[in-house]
N, C-alpha and C positions, 0 to 999 in steps of 0.2 A: 504494500500500500504506500503510495508516494506521499510523504509527509513533509511539509515545509517547516513546521515547528510545533513543539509541545511545551506549554508553559503554564505556570500557576500565577494567577493575578485576580483582580476584581473585575466583575462584569461591568463594562462601561456604558452599555446601551440597553434601553428597554425596561421591561417590568422588573427585572432582577438586577438593576443597576446597584453596584456596591457589594454584591454577593461574591465571596471568594469561590473561584471556579478554576478547574483545569481546562485549558483550551487545547484542542487538537485541530491544527490547521492543515487540512489536506491541500495538495498542490494540483492545480488544474481547474479550468473554468470554461463553460460553454458560451460566456459573454465576454465583452471587452469594454467595460464601462470607462469612459474617458477620465473620470475623476477617481478611479479605483485607488484606494489607499493601501492595497496589498498587491502591487503588480508582480511581485516575486512569486505569487501563488496564482496568477491569472495571465497577465500579458506575457510574462516570461517565466513560466512555471519552473520552479527549482525545488529540490528537496532530496530526500533519501528514502529508499524503499525500506519500510519497517514491517516485520511480521506482526500479526495481530497480537500475539502473546507478548511481544516486546512493548507494544503500545500500552497494553493493559498493565504491564509491570511498571512502566513509567508513570502512568496515571495513578496507580496505587501507592506510589511513593509520596504523594501529596495528600495533606489532610483536608480533603474537600469532598462533599457529597455531590456538588454540582459539577457537571461536565458539559462543555460546549463544543459541538462539532461544527467547524466553520471552514472557510476557504479563502480564496477561490470559491468553488461551488462544491460542497462536500457530497452532494448527491450524484456527482459524476465519478466519485472515487470508487475504485474497485474494492470490494469487501466492506463497504460502508454499512450494509445491513448486518454483516457478521460482527463488526465492531460495536454497533449500537446494541445488538442482542447481548454481547458480552458485558457491556456496561449495565444493561438492565439486570443481569444476573448478579452483578456486584452491588446492586441497590442504588446506583447513581441516578440523580435527576439529570435528564438528558435534554439539552436545548440544541436544536438544529437550526443554524443560520443559513437560509437558502433564498435564492431569488424566485423560488416557486415556479420554475420552468420545467421541472421533472416531477412526475407523480410520486407520492410517498410510498405507494404499495402498502406493506405492513410493517414498515420500519419502526423500531422502538423509539418513542419520542414523548417527552413530557411537556415541552413547549416548542411549538413551531414558530420560529422568528422569521416571518416572511417579508421579503424586501423586493416587491415588484419594481422594475426599473422604469423610470420616466424617460421622456424624450431628452431630458438634460444629460442622460447617460451616454448618448450616442458618441461612438469613437470618432476621433478626428482623422485627418489624412495621414497619420502615422501608419494606419492600416490600409490595406487595399480595399477596393469596393466590395469584394466578395465577403470579407469579414464584416464590413459595415452593414451590408444587406442581411447577413446572418444574425447579427446583433438585433437589428430592428425587427426581424421576423420572430425571434425567440423571446424578446425581453418581457413581453406581457402575455401570459397564458391563463385566461380567466377560468377555464375548466380545471386546470391543474390547481389553481388557488382554491377553488371550491372543494376539491378533494382534500386538500390539507385542512381547511377550516372545518370540514365535516367530521374529521377523524381525531383531531388533537386540540388541546388548548392552544391558542395562537395569539400573536400580535402581528399587525400589519405596519411595517416601518417604511416610510418614504424618505428618501434623501431629497431635500428641498434646496434649490439654489436661490429662488426668489418667490415672492407672492404670485408671480405669473404662473407658477406650477400648480396652484390650487385648483383651477378648473379642470386640468387634466387628472389630478388625483380624484376629484369628485366624479368625473366621468368613468374612470377605471373602477371605482367602488360601485357605481351604479351597474356596471357591466358584470361585476362579480356577484354582488348581492346587495340590493338597496337597503336591506334590513340590518346590515352590520352595525353594531353599536359603535357610536363615535369614540367611546373610551378604548376601543381596540385599535384605533388609528393613531400612530405615532409619527410626528413630524420631526425630522432630524436635520440640522443644518449641514449643508455640504461644506467640507473644508478639512484640511489636515493640520491646521494650526489654530491656536487659541484666538489669534487675531481674526482669522477668517471666520471662525464660528461666531465670535462676538459681533462681527459685521452683519450677521444674518439673524441672530437669535431674537432681537427685538421684534422683527417682522413675524417670526414664527410664533412668538408668544401671543401676539395679537390674533393670528390666524387660529391658534388653539382656543383662545378665549371665545372667539366668535362662533366656532363650529363645534365646541365640546371635544376636540381632539386632545391628545396628550403631547406635551413637549418632550422630546427625546434628547437628553444631553449626550455628550461624548466625553464621559468622565476620563477615559484613558488619555485623551489629548490634553486635558487640563492637568492631569497628574504627571504624565510621563512624556508628553510630546508625541510626535509621530515616529515612534521607535518600535522595533520588533520586540516580541516577547512581553508585550504589555496588554 
């Protein structure tokens, strides 16, 4: 299983912000978000092949009940179902961070952290047209999102660049399920520095207040900056 990194930190985003957790970052992704903050696991996937038993042993070395499977896109990783099943047997709480472009099947999961990609994620001309077309075709899969939210506790997390993204978010939600509770919707400012986040957070606060959505901080950026293993 190609692994970019395994580390112990605090969850920085979403409903479990601040909870000590072991992160398993798989390497490889079927999208190419322009603002991706982990290009070493997506744009240029790098890592080491780990046997499942070694991954479990590393996770077990940390004093945490919570485990986060992230990427890249963890759902494209070979043996991801096997890893999740092993974590379930260990009694771990499993969060899967996914763009929700791949159906869940019967994967073990306690919190599906779903992050459908908006138009603001479109890759620039660093990639050829074939990749840009693939990203646009795959980035939003409403039927797949419905499968995830029907089977697991979930949160829907959107990376927001400006208030102009709001109509698109609301259109995507309507296409998935117009009855999704607003408190399941998290708006997270795009940015890999505290300054960039602070430049957008006031706008997001107002959007959340107006629509009943939740503001999603990026605690890891505030605490550690844009560094690996955090």
